[in-house]
N, C-alpha and C positions, 0 to 999 in steps of 0.2 A: 415435486420432489424430483432431484436428480438422480439417476441410477449411477452407482459407481462400482468399479472393478474392485470385489472383495478382496482380491490377492494384492491390492496396493495399500501401503501404510498411508497414514495420514500426511506425513511429510512428503511422499511421492506424489500424493494428490495436489499437494499446495506447492509443488516445485514450480517455481515461478521462471518463466522465459518471456522476454519482450517479444511481442508479435513482430513479424516482418511486415513491411510496408504493404498495405492493401489486403492484408488478412484478417479476418474477423477475430476479435477475442474469443477465447475459450475460457472454461472454468480455470484452467491452470494459469491464465494470463491476467485474471481478474484482480489478483492481488499482488502487492509488491513487498518486500523486505526492506529493512532499512538501508541495505547497500544498494538496492536497486532505487530506493528513493532518493538516495544521495546522488547516484549518477544521474538521475532524470533531473534534478535541480542544481547540480554542479557542487554539491557538499560531499563530505565524508560522512559515512555511516554515523561516527560519533556526533558530528555537528548536527545531523537530522535528528537524532535523539534528543540533543539540547534544545532544538526548536520544538519539538514536541513537549518537553518537559517544561518549557516556558509558556506553553500554551499559544505559541505562534504557528504551529502547524496542526492538522487533524490528529486525533487520538487514533491509536491502532486498535485492531480486532485482535482478540487472542484466541487461538486454536490450541488448547493445551498450553504447552509451552512455547509455541510459535506465536510470533508478533508479526502481523501483517497489516498493510493499508489497502484499502479498497481503492482501484483505480478510479472507479466513479465518484468516491468521496474526493480524491485528490482532483480530478478533473472539474467538479463542482466548486472547489475550494480555489482553484486557479480561476474559473470564470468569475468568481465574485472578488477577484483582485488580491487573493492570498490574505484575508483579514486575520486578525488575531482570533484564535479559538476560544479565548476566555471572554466572558460576558464582561463588558464594562471597559474593556481596552481597545485601544486602536491599533 
């Protein structure tokens, strides 16, 4: 179990900042929002949501009203060649 600062809200705990080169990821950098995913892959946030809705990108995790993607899941998806996430599709 990870100890958290009780004075921080859930949105502050999930505030996503991309790590600088050479730094280890922290709990705050382990999840990306749609905007950050779009930047990572060269799309707009809206297009990223379209890819997810079409089953062509990983499904997000939901933290209350927040929608985030795990960096580990994205890296695994990239390592597999960015396959369709729906079964039976190429």
